[in-house]
C-alpha positions, 0 to 999 in steps of 0.5 A: 093389245091391240085396240080395235079403231072404230071412231068411239066417243069416251066422255071423261065425267070429272065430279069436282068440289073445291078442287081448284089447286088441280083441276085446271091442269087435269082438264089442261092434260086430257085435252092434250090426251090422244086416243087411236080412233076415240074422241075424247073429251072431257066435262067437268062437273062441279057441284057447288064449288066454294072456291075457285073450280069454276072460275079456273074451269071456266079458264080451261074453254071445257065445256061443262056441267054447272049444278044448280044444288050440292049432289055428292060425288055420286050425284054429279057422277049421275049428271054426267052418264046422262049427258053421256046419254044424250050425247049417244057417247060410247065410253063414260069416264070416272076422273076425279077431280084431284089429280089421282088418276094420272091421264097417261093412265087411261088407255088401260082401263078404256081398250078393254070396252072397247076391245068389248072385254067388258061391260065396266073396268075398275082401277087397281093401284093394289093389283102391282102395288105400284105408285100411291097405295092411299093411308092405312085405314084407308087400306083396310076399308078398302079390304073390308070391302073385298071380303064382302064382295066376296061373300054377297057377289062371290066375285074380289075387287083389290080397289073397289073404293077406285073412282077410276072407272070405264063403262060401255053404253049398256052401263051408262043406261043403266046408271042414269036409271040409279045411282047410289048417291054419297059414296058411290063405288062399292055399292055400284060393283054389287048394281053391276055384277046383279044386272049380269054385266061384266066388270074386270079390274086392271093395273093401274099406278095413282098419284097423292092427290095435288090439292084439297082434300078428301071428303072421307075424314078419319071420323067420318071414316067408319061413318062412311061404312056403315053407310056404305054398308047398308048401302051395298046390302039395300041393292044386295037385296032389292035385286037380288030377291025382287027382282028388280033392274035396280035400286029405284 
């Protein structure tokens, strides 16, 4: 597929909480990545890490956001989106700080935005079913949210919890108004779809996390599914029946 070459500004937002084991090598990999026609800037967002994450980010010599209070992944990512809007970026990419999302897969999620095929791109590990497929418990939850989206929205998203995604400038404006806080990825799909933004999934290869600990333990899985389900229903009802552009 041919890519339109038009000097696009691409911001790579990397929410970080205790990612000292992987963040430096990830930032170095992004700095070495070149995509024709694109200016690429990594933006780690340090969400009050208690380990040496800030030290590792400083070693990489990149611009970063250092949050004064812990906002959770949704608040950290939205902080990055505000930076993208204020600095006129054309594309904002969310990329996990644990090394799970290989940088060499970056072009797959950027291309459809640059080629104006869609407004939102989600990198899915379940289309080609290659690479790390997550744990059985996680796959159960992902399948549950896939069916919930199909029921509410009539669309099929195979990897709605994927934190590897890209959005265009129109979507950036939307998420700066409102973005879900604690576990934003499944809820954001409802937000995007009901605001008439076109969503596309692309197959990507993912790895196991390269360090750190997941924020969703087995104990938290039930809480996660209940909270996200309620969040999805809240956004759906507010936008669908009350005509609000966001969930505010």
